[in-house]
Every structure is written in C-alpha cells, then in structure tokens.
C-alpha positions in Angstrom: 36.9 -156.3 42.0 38.8 -157.4 38.9 42.6 -157.0 38.3 41.9 -154.6 35.5 39.8 -152.3 37.9 42.6 -152.5 40.5 45.1 -151.4 37.9 43.0 -148.4 36.9 42.7 -147.3 40.5 46.4 -147.7 41.1 47.2 -145.7 37.9 44.9 -142.8 38.9 46.5 -142.7 42.4 50.0 -142.7 40.9 49.0 -139.9 38.5 47.8 -137.8 41.4 51.0 -138.6 43.4 53.3 -137.5 40.6 52.2 -133.8 40.9 53.5 -133.2 44.4 54.3 -129.7 45.6 57.3 -128.5 43.6 56.7 -130.8 40.6 56.0 -127.8 38.5 59.7 -126.9 38.5 61.9 -129.4 36.6 64.7 -128.8 39.1 62.8 -130.6 41.8 61.5 -133.6 39.8 63.2 -137.0 39.6 62.8 -137.2 35.8 63.6 -133.5 35.1 60.1 -132.9 33.6 57.9 -130.2 35.0 54.3 -131.1 35.7 51.9 -128.2 35.8 48.2 -128.2 36.4 47.4 -124.6 36.9 47.4 -124.5 40.8 48.1 -121.3 42.6 51.1 -122.8 44.3 52.8 -123.2 41.0 53.5 -119.5 40.8 57.0 -118.9 42.1 59.9 -121.0 43.4 58.9 -123.7 45.9 61.7 -122.7 48.3 62.5 -119.0 47.7 59.1 -117.4 47.0 56.0 -116.7 49.2 53.2 -118.6 47.5 49.4 -119.1 47.9 49.1 -122.7 49.0 46.5 -124.9 47.4 46.3 -128.6 46.5 44.1 -131.4 45.5 43.4 -135.1 46.4 41.5 -138.0 44.9 39.4 -140.7 46.5 37.2 -143.5 45.2 33.5 -144.1 46.0 32.2 -147.2 44.1 32.6 -146.5 40.4 33.2 -142.8 41.0 36.3 -140.6 41.4 36.0 -137.8 43.9 38.4 -134.9 43.3 38.9 -132.6 46.3 40.5 -129.2 46.2 41.6 -126.9 49.0 43.1 -123.4 48.9 43.8 -120.2 50.8 41.8 -117.3 49.6 41.3 -113.6 50.3 37.9 -112.6 51.6 37.6 -110.0 48.8 38.0 -112.8 46.2 35.2 -114.8 47.7 32.8 -111.9 47.3 34.1 -111.0 43.8 31.2 -112.9 42.2 33.0 -115.6 40.2 34.7 -117.4 43.0 32.7 -120.6 42.7 33.3 -120.9 38.9 37.1 -120.4 39.5 37.1 -123.3 42.0 35.2 -125.5 39.6 37.6 -124.6 36.8 40.5 -125.6 39.1 39.0 -129.0 39.7 38.4 -129.4 35.9 42.1 -128.6 35.4 43.0 -131.4 37.9 40.7 -133.8 36.0 42.3 -132.9 32.7 45.8 -133.5 34.2 44.8 -136.9 35.5 43.6 -138.0 32.1 46.9 -136.9 30.5 49.1 -138.4 33.2 47.1 -141.7 33.2 47.6 -142.0 29.4 51.4 -141.4 29.9 51.6 -144.1 32.6 49.4 -146.8 31.0 49.1 -145.9 27.4 45.3 -146.1 27.7 42.7 -143.3 27.9 40.8 -142.4 31.0 37.1 -141.4 30.8 35.9 -139.1 33.6 32.3 -137.9 33.3 31.1 -135.2 35.7 28.4 -136.4 38.1 26.8 -133.5 39.9 27.9 -130.0 40.8 30.8 -128.8 42.9 30.3 -128.8 46.6 32.3 -126.2 48.5 32.6 -124.7 52.0 34.4 -121.5 52.8 35.7 -120.8 56.3 37.3 -117.7 57.8 40.8 -117.9 59.2 40.9 -114.1 59.9 39.1 -111.0 58.9 41.1 -111.0 55.6 41.8 -114.6 54.7 39.6 -117.6 54.2 40.0 -121.3 53.5 38.0 -123.1 50.8 37.4 -126.9 50.6 35.6 -128.2 47.5 34.9 -131.5 45.8 33.3 -132.9 42.7 32.4 -136.4 41.6 33.3 -138.0 38.3 32.1 -141.3 36.9 35.0 -143.5 35.8 33.9 -144.9 32.4 36.6 -147.6 32.3 35.3 -149.4 35.4 32.5 -151.8 34.8 32.5 -154.3 37.6 32.1 -151.9 40.5 28.6 -150.8 41.5 27.7 -147.3 42.8 27.7 -146.9 46.6 24.3 -147.4 48.1 22.9 -149.4 45.2 21.0 -152.6 46.0 23.0 -155.6 44.7 21.6 -158.9 43.6 24.5 -161.0 44.8 24.6 -164.5 43.4 26.1 -167.2 45.6 28.8 -169.5 44.1 27.3 -172.9 43.2 29.7 -174.8 45.5 29.0 -172.4 48.4 25.3 -172.7 47.9 25.5 -176.5 48.0 27.6 -176.2 51.2 24.8 -174.2 52.8 22.1 -176.5 51.6 23.9 -179.5 53.2 23.8 -177.7 56.6 27.0 -175.6 56.4 29.5 -176.4 59.2 26.8 -178.2 61.2 25.9 -180.5 58.3 26.4 -184.2 58.0 30.1 -185.2 57.8 31.5 -187.1 54.9 32.2 -190.8 55.4 36.0 -190.3 55.2 36.0 -187.7 58.1 37.2 -189.8 61.1 37.8 -186.8 63.5 36.2 -187.1 67.0 33.8 -184.4 68.2 35.5 -182.0 70.5 34.2 -181.5 74.1 31.9 -178.4 74.2 33.2 -175.2 75.9 36.4 -173.3 76.0 39.4 -175.7 76.0 42.2 -175.2 78.5 45.5 -176.9 79.2 45.4 -178.8 82.5 47.1 -181.8 84.0 49.2 -182.5 80.9 46.1 -182.5 78.7 43.4 -180.4 77.0 40.3 -180.1 79.2 37.0 -178.3 78.4 33.6 -177.7 80.0 30.2 -177.3 78.6 29.2 -174.3 80.8 30.8 -172.2 83.4 29.3 -174.3 86.1 30.3 -177.7 84.6 33.4 -179.6 85.5 36.3 -179.8 83.2 36.5 -183.0 81.2 39.6 -184.2 79.5 39.3 -184.3 75.7 40.0 -187.6 74.1 
C-alpha cells in the first residue's frame, strides 16, 4: 500500500469521524460549524429533545468503501412501500457528505462509484418498533494500487529476495566472511554457567562452544 493510498483512507475515516452525534448543531462543534447530512437524529436538540436515533459507519474492503447505516424505525414505515428506497437515499446522502468533507480536508476530490445494490436487514424490537441495518459498497476511484478482495494476485518477488531463495535461503551456503560457529541443535538452556542444548528430548545436554 502506497503512502498516497494510506492518506486517502485516513482522510475518509476523518471525514466520517467529524459528523459525530450532535455535530449538526454548531453549539456542540469545536469549530462552530454545523455538519448536516440528513440523518433522522439531526432533528431536534441533541440534549433536550427526544429523537429517532440513527447513524452510519465506514469500512474498507480492498479498493472499495463500505458504508453502513443503522436506524430505529416504526413497523408501519417498513410496510409503507418505499422503505428500501429511503434507506438507500440515506446512504447516498452519507456518500455525498463524505465527498464534500474529503475535499474540505484535503483539497482533492473523492470519486465513489456505486458497486451493487443496498443490502438491508430489518429486525423487530417490539410489536411497533423495528431496527434496520443496511450497507452499500462503493469503488474508490482514487485508489489504484489496492486489489479487490478475493482477486487472484500475480505477486512478483523482489530480485534480491528471489536470489536469496535460489541460493538456499537461510540454509544456503554461508559467505566466506561469516565466521560464526554452528549452534548446537535443540532448545538451548542456561546450565552450569553456560549455554547447553540437546538434539532431541532423549539426548544429553551439550555445552555450546
């Protein structure tokens, strides 16, 4: 992984971290600037009002960014007919925010190309309320030296390492200037003011020279 790729990953992670719960209200931000995405939790005061809690997260899989979204929901909203599209739109809002915040942090643009449909699971917490967890993958266009997960890689060995293996590796012939003595086989132990070792568990300990 190159230093440029690492900087891209760090900038995306920082962009996601900047929109913590309460960041939509300038009174609770360090720079006095409100950061709004369109999440349900942004409706109302973070301390005084009762709000519907939702949030998002980001993780990396090869050259792809996975945006996850979780939220409380009423059962009637799930069966309203457009629930899946609303969840997908919420993830798209998150992706749009990440692009803007990334540009603000680095001065460069971030390309996120959708890769597949939204995957979502809805679970009941009561007869009225539910909990939804969704995710969607985006291909990061700025990353070029990271391969997709699961792809067969044709790894090329470094020339010096290949030469090292061809000469026998660690068991190969020693160079002429190597004057070290061969250690006694087996696990060494400290005994009788010296280092002793044995070849097998049934062998006697022999003092190393």
